[in-house]
C-alpha positions in Angstrom: 55.9 103.4 115.6 57.1 100.6 113.3 57.9 97.7 115.5 59.7 95.5 113.2 61.5 92.4 114.6 64.4 92.9 112.2 65.0 96.5 111.7 67.4 98.0 109.1 69.7 98.9 111.9 69.8 95.4 113.2 70.5 94.2 109.7 73.4 96.6 109.2 74.9 95.6 112.5 74.7 91.8 111.8 76.1 92.3 108.3 79.1 94.4 109.7 79.7 91.5 112.3 79.5 88.8 109.6 81.8 90.7 107.4 84.3 91.4 110.1 84.3 87.7 111.3 85.0 86.6 107.7 87.9 89.0 107.2 89.3 88.0 110.3 89.1 84.3 109.4 90.7 84.9 106.1 93.6 86.8 107.5 94.4 84.9 110.6 93.6 81.3 109.6 94.6 81.4 105.9 97.7 78.7 105.8 99.2 80.6 102.9 98.7 84.3 103.3 99.8 86.8 100.6 102.8 88.2 102.6 104.2 84.8 102.8 104.7 84.4 99.1 108.0 83.0 98.0 110.2 85.8 96.4 111.6 83.5 93.7 109.1 82.7 90.7 109.8 80.5 88.0 110.1 82.0 84.5 106.8 80.0 83.4 104.8 81.4 86.4 105.5 85.1 85.6 102.8 87.5 85.0 103.6 89.8 82.1 101.1 92.8 81.6 100.5 95.9 79.6 98.8 99.0 80.9 96.8 101.6 79.0 96.7 105.0 80.5 99.5 106.0 83.0 97.6 109.0 84.7 97.2 109.4 88.3 95.7 106.0 88.9 97.4 104.2 86.1 100.8 105.2 87.6 99.9 104.2 91.2 98.6 100.9 89.8 101.7 100.4 87.8 104.0 101.1 91.0 102.1 98.7 92.9 101.8 96.0 90.5 105.4 95.7 89.7 106.3 95.4 93.4 104.7 92.0 93.5 106.9 88.7 92.9 106.7 87.5 89.4 105.0 90.3 87.8 106.4 92.3 85.1 105.2 95.3 82.9 106.3 94.9 79.3 104.2 97.7 77.7 102.8 101.0 78.5 100.6 103.2 76.4 99.4 106.9 76.9 98.4 109.7 74.8 101.0 112.0 76.5 104.7 111.8 75.9 105.4 112.8 79.4 103.5 110.0 80.9 105.7 107.4 78.8 108.6 108.9 80.7 106.7 108.4 83.9 106.1 104.8 83.3 109.9 104.3 82.3 110.9 105.8 85.6 108.6 103.9 87.7 109.6 100.4 85.9 113.3 101.1 86.1 113.2 101.9 89.9 
């Protein structure tokens, strides 16, 4: 039987506690959380991006990214024509 003072189980437990405390500190004590971002963004502060590949993951990323304030999709590229239509529908909604 191995009687290590610092076992793998203890290490994983302490790592989980440390990660949880850091996440809690970041969420609760951050003076400017992400959900408190202003909705009006100056034109010079806008982020414009293009996306390559609008498949299953790309369409989800596109839909989530254009919901953020100050983010605009200016180009989309894919090999299949149906996905071009999908990207236009996502951006226009």
